[in-house]
C-alpha positions as CSV (number, residue, x, y, z in Angstrom):
1,M,37.1,2.7,16.5
2,G,40.9,2.3,16.1
3,W,42.8,0.7,13.3
4,V,43.3,-3.1,13.4
5,T,46.2,-4.9,11.6
6,A,45.2,-7.1,8.7
7,G,48.3,-8.5,6.9
8,D,50.3,-5.6,5.6
9,Y,47.3,-3.2,6.0
10,E,45.1,-1.8,8.7
11,V,41.3,-1.9,8.7
12,A,38.7,-0.1,10.7
13,L,34.9,0.6,10.8
14,D,33.8,4.0,9.5
15,G,30.1,4.8,9.1
16,G,29.2,1.2,9.3
17,K,31.6,0.1,6.5
18,V,35.0,-1.5,6.6
19,V,37.8,0.8,5.4
20,C,41.4,0.1,4.8
21,R,44.8,2.0,4.8
22,N,48.2,0.8,3.7
23,A,51.5,0.7,5.6
24,A,52.2,4.3,4.6
25,G,48.9,5.4,6.3
26,R,47.2,6.2,3.0
27,R,43.5,5.3,3.0
28,L,42.4,3.1,0.1
29,K,39.2,3.5,-1.9
30,S,38.2,-0.1,-1.1
31,V,39.4,-3.1,0.9
32,P,41.8,-5.2,-1.3
33,A,40.2,-8.6,-2.3
34,K,43.1,-10.5,-0.8
35,L,42.1,-9.3,2.7
36,A,38.6,-10.8,2.4
37,D,39.5,-13.9,4.5
38,E,41.6,-12.0,7.1
39,P,40.1,-12.5,10.6
40,A,40.1,-8.8,11.3
41,V,38.2,-8.0,8.2
42,I,35.7,-10.8,8.8
43,G,35.2,-9.7,12.4
44,L,34.6,-6.1,11.4
45,R,32.1,-7.0,8.8
46,Q,30.2,-9.2,11.2
47,L,30.3,-6.3,13.7
48,A,29.0,-3.9,11.1
49,E,26.1,-6.3,10.3
50,W,25.3,-6.7,14.0
51,L,25.3,-2.9,14.6
52,E,22.9,-2.5,11.6
53,R,20.6,-5.1,13.0
54,H,20.8,-3.5,16.5
55,E,20.0,-0.1,15.0
56,R,16.9,-1.4,13.2
57,Q,15.8,-3.3,16.4
58,C,16.1,-0.1,18.5
59,L,14.0,1.8,16.0
60,T,11.4,-1.0,15.9
61,D,11.2,-1.1,19.7
62,V,10.8,2.7,20.0
63,E,8.1,2.8,17.3
64,R,6.3,-0.1,19.1
65,W,6.3,1.9,22.4
66,M,4.8,4.9,20.5
67,V,2.2,2.9,18.5
68,R,1.1,1.2,21.6
69,S,1.4,4.4,23.7
70,L,3.3,2.4,26.3
71,P,4.7,4.4,29.2
72,V,8.4,3.6,29.6
73,P,10.2,3.9,32.9
74,L,12.6,6.9,33.0
75,A,15.3,4.5,34.3
76,V,15.1,2.5,31.0
77,I,15.4,5.6,28.8
78,A,18.3,6.9,30.8
79,R,20.0,3.5,30.7
80,V,19.9,3.1,26.9
81,W,20.5,6.8,26.1
82,P,24.3,6.5,25.9
83,D,23.9,3.9,23.1
84,P,24.0,5.9,19.8
85,A,21.5,3.5,18.2
86,W,18.9,4.0,21.0
87,R,19.7,7.8,21.2
88,S,19.1,8.2,17.5
89,A,15.7,6.4,17.7
90,L,14.5,8.4,20.7
91,R,15.9,11.8,20.0
92,D,13.3,14.6,19.2
93,L,10.3,12.5,20.0
94,V,7.4,14.4,21.5
95,V,7.0,13.6,25.2
96,T,3.7,14.3,27.1
97,G,3.1,14.7,30.8
98,A,0.8,12.6,32.9
99,D,-2.0,15.1,32.0
100,G,-1.5,14.3,28.3
101,E,-0.3,17.7,27.5
102,V,2.9,18.1,25.3
103,A,6.0,18.6,27.5
104,G,8.5,19.0,24.7
105,F,10.9,17.3,22.3
106,L,13.3,14.8,23.8
107,R,17.0,15.9,23.7
108,D,18.6,14.2,26.7
109,A,18.1,11.6,29.3
110,D,20.1,11.3,32.6
111,P,19.5,9.0,35.6
112,E,20.1,11.9,38.0
113,R,18.7,15.0,36.1
114,G,15.9,13.3,34.3
115,L,14.8,14.2,30.7
116,G,16.1,17.2,28.8
117,L,13.4,18.7,26.6
118,V,12.9,21.6,24.2
119,D,9.5,22.9,25.2
120,L,6.9,24.6,23.0
121,D,8.5,28.0,23.8
122,G,11.8,26.8,22.4
123,D,13.4,26.7,25.9
124,T,15.4,23.9,27.3
125,V,13.7,22.3,30.4
126,R,14.2,19.3,32.5
127,I,11.5,17.0,33.9
128,A,11.8,13.7,35.9
129,P,8.6,11.7,35.5
130,D,8.6,8.1,36.7
131,L,7.2,7.1,33.4
132,V,8.0,8.6,30.0
133,R,5.1,8.9,27.6
134,L,5.8,8.8,23.8
135,P,2.2,9.2,22.4
136,H,0.9,8.1,19.1
137,P,0.4,11.1,16.9
138,V,-3.4,10.6,16.5
139,L,-3.6,11.4,20.3
140,L,-1.8,14.7,19.9
141,E,-4.0,17.8,19.7
142,D,-2.9,20.5,17.3
143,L,-0.8,18.0,15.4
144,E,-0.4,20.3,12.4
145,E,0.9,23.1,14.6
146,L,3.4,20.7,16.2
147,R,4.6,19.6,12.8
148,E,5.2,23.2,11.8
149,F,7.0,23.9,15.0
150,A,9.2,20.8,14.6
151,V,10.2,22.0,11.1
152,E,11.2,25.4,12.6
153,L,13.3,23.7,15.2
154,G,14.9,21.5,12.6
155,V,13.6,18.4,14.3
156,E,14.4,15.1,12.5
157,Q,12.6,12.1,14.0
158,R,13.9,8.7,13.0
159,A,11.0,7.1,14.6
160,Q,7.8,8.0,12.7
161,Q,5.7,10.1,15.2
162,L,4.9,13.6,14.1
163,F,5.0,12.8,10.4
164,R,3.4,9.4,10.6
165,E,0.2,9.1,8.5
166,V,-2.9,9.3,10.8
167,W,-6.5,8.6,10.2
168,H,-9.3,9.9,12.4
169,R,-12.5,8.0,12.7
170,P,-15.2,10.0,10.8
171,A,-18.1,11.4,12.7
172,A,-20.5,10.1,10.1
173,L,-20.0,6.4,10.6
174,D,-22.2,3.4,10.9
175,A,-21.0,2.5,14.4
176,G,-22.8,-0.8,14.3
177,S,-20.9,-2.0,11.2
178,T,-17.9,-4.3,11.6
179,A,-15.9,-3.5,8.4
180,V,-14.4,-0.6,6.3
181,E,-14.6,-1.2,2.6
182,E,-12.6,1.9,1.5
183,Y,-9.4,-0.1,0.7
184,A,-11.0,-3.4,-0.3
185,G,-10.7,-4.7,-3.9
186,G,-7.1,-3.9,-4.6
187,A,-6.2,-6.4,-7.2
188,F,-2.8,-8.3,-7.3
189,K,-1.8,-10.6,-10.2
190,E,-0.4,-13.1,-7.8
191,L,-1.0,-13.7,-4.1
192,R,2.7,-13.9,-3.4
193,F,3.1,-10.3,-4.5
194,L,0.6,-9.2,-1.9
195,H,2.1,-11.4,0.8
196,G,5.5,-9.9,0.0
197,R,4.1,-6.4,0.3
198,V,2.7,-7.3,3.7
199,T,6.1,-8.4,4.9
200,Q,7.9,-5.5,3.3
201,L,5.7,-3.1,5.2
202,G,6.5,-4.8,8.5
203,Y,3.2,-6.6,9.1
204,R,2.5,-10.3,9.5
205,V,0.2,-12.7,7.6
206,R,-1.8,-15.1,9.7
207,G,-4.6,-17.3,8.5
208,G,-4.9,-15.4,5.3
209,Y,-5.1,-12.0,6.9
210,A,-2.5,-9.2,7.1
211,V,-2.6,-8.3,10.8
212,C,-1.5,-5.3,12.9
213,S,-1.7,-5.6,16.7
214,V,-2.3,-2.5,18.9
215,L,-2.5,-2.1,22.7
216,E,-4.9,0.7,23.5
217,D,-6.1,1.6,27.0
218,G,-4.7,-1.7,28.2
219,R,-6.8,-3.7,25.7
220,G,-5.3,-5.7,22.8
221,V,-6.9,-5.0,19.4
222,E,-5.9,-6.5,16.1
223,A,-6.6,-4.9,12.7
224,R,-7.1,-7.4,9.9
225,V,-7.2,-7.2,6.1
226,W,-7.9,-10.4,4.1
227,V,-5.1,-11.1,1.6
228,G,-5.7,-14.8,0.8
229,D,-4.2,-18.1,1.9
230,Y,-4.3,-20.2,-1.3
231,D,-1.8,-20.9,-4.1
232,G,0.8,-18.1,-4.3
233,Y,0.5,-17.8,-8.1
234,E,-3.2,-17.2,-8.1
235,E,-4.8,-13.7,-8.4
236,T,-6.1,-12.1,-5.2
237,E,-7.3,-8.8,-3.9
238,T,-7.4,-7.0,-0.6
239,G,-10.5,-7.6,1.5
240,P,-12.3,-5.2,3.9
241,L,-10.6,-3.9,7.0
242,M,-11.9,-5.1,10.4
243,W,-10.8,-5.2,14.0
244,T,-11.0,-8.0,16.6
245,D,-10.5,-8.1,20.3
246,A,-7.9,-10.4,22.1
247,A,-10.4,-13.3,21.9
248,G,-10.7,-12.9,18.1
249,R,-14.3,-11.5,18.3
250,E,-15.1,-8.8,15.6
251,L,-15.5,-5.3,17.0
252,R,-18.1,-2.9,15.8
253,L,-16.6,0.3,14.4
254,G,-17.9,2.3,17.3
255,Q,-15.8,0.1,19.6
256,V,-12.5,0.8,17.8
257,G,-10.2,3.3,19.6
258,P,-8.4,6.1,17.8
259,V,-5.0,4.4,17.7
260,A,-6.3,1.1,16.5
261,W,-8.4,2.9,13.9
262,S,-5.5,5.0,12.6
263,E,-3.0,2.0,12.5
264,G,-5.6,-0.3,10.8
265,M,-6.4,2.3,8.2
266,R,-2.7,3.0,7.7
267,M,-2.1,-0.7,7.0
268,A,-5.1,-1.1,4.7
269,A,-4.1,2.0,2.7
270,A,-0.5,0.9,2.3
271,L,-1.5,-2.6,1.1
272,Y,-4.1,-1.1,-1.4
273,A,-1.5,1.3,-2.7
274,G,0.5,-1.6,-4.1
275,R,-2.4,-2.9,-6.2
276,D,-2.0,-3.6,-10.0
277,I,-3.0,-0.2,-11.4
278,E,-2.4,-1.3,-15.0
279,D,-5.4,-3.7,-14.8
280,E,-7.6,-0.9,-13.4
281,E,-6.6,1.5,-16.2
282,Q,-7.4,-1.2,-18.8
283,A,-10.7,-1.9,-17.3
284,A,-11.5,1.8,-17.3
């Protein structure tokens, strides 16, 4: 952006921050306090806040597409690509073809030429699918090899895909059971601490449960962990992990798909990790 007049100074946005220079053109270390109420300074700060929110929202939307394995029209990707916030969130994500095989890492999107990818041979290729697929990592075969190749290429994904924690449903499993107890019993001195952790991690609390919604194979599934719904200053602990369908009916573990399983376990593990370890050490 160019410089905007603010009193006897000029201000601009640089790296999301308001910067200032004097009449001689010398850039100052900070914006003088007397300029705080200048319309140009206020406007730039509001713009910086909006850009930050926009960047977070773009990243959230892209991760939602990936977590839900939602195919996105090529026209949508090409339309948003010129926006730096969208481009930063989408760049270097693994794209798969209609057959589910990895096509490459996303590097460009153009309405006429389609997607520009770096394929698994390190070559630049272009494809033009009607729908762009950004798969959840648990669905990617040879995930470890892909991670190693990404490091070699210098890939840096802002949206957590390749380096997202994944959990695979174990083969030795009571498929008829409806709950996983692995991350139950995480103690918190006050319920509000646990509720705060739920929010901090990007999940929601509803009816005393931390919830994570996943769309898998066109079916809505919700992972739930009991966190409590009583007085915020009372002690609480994490409950078992379970999954429900769109109607709220509990699913047997054998009915839970790979993405719903991975995301549910990811949520339960993250909540449990914030437990009061001091009490556990004292009890031991």
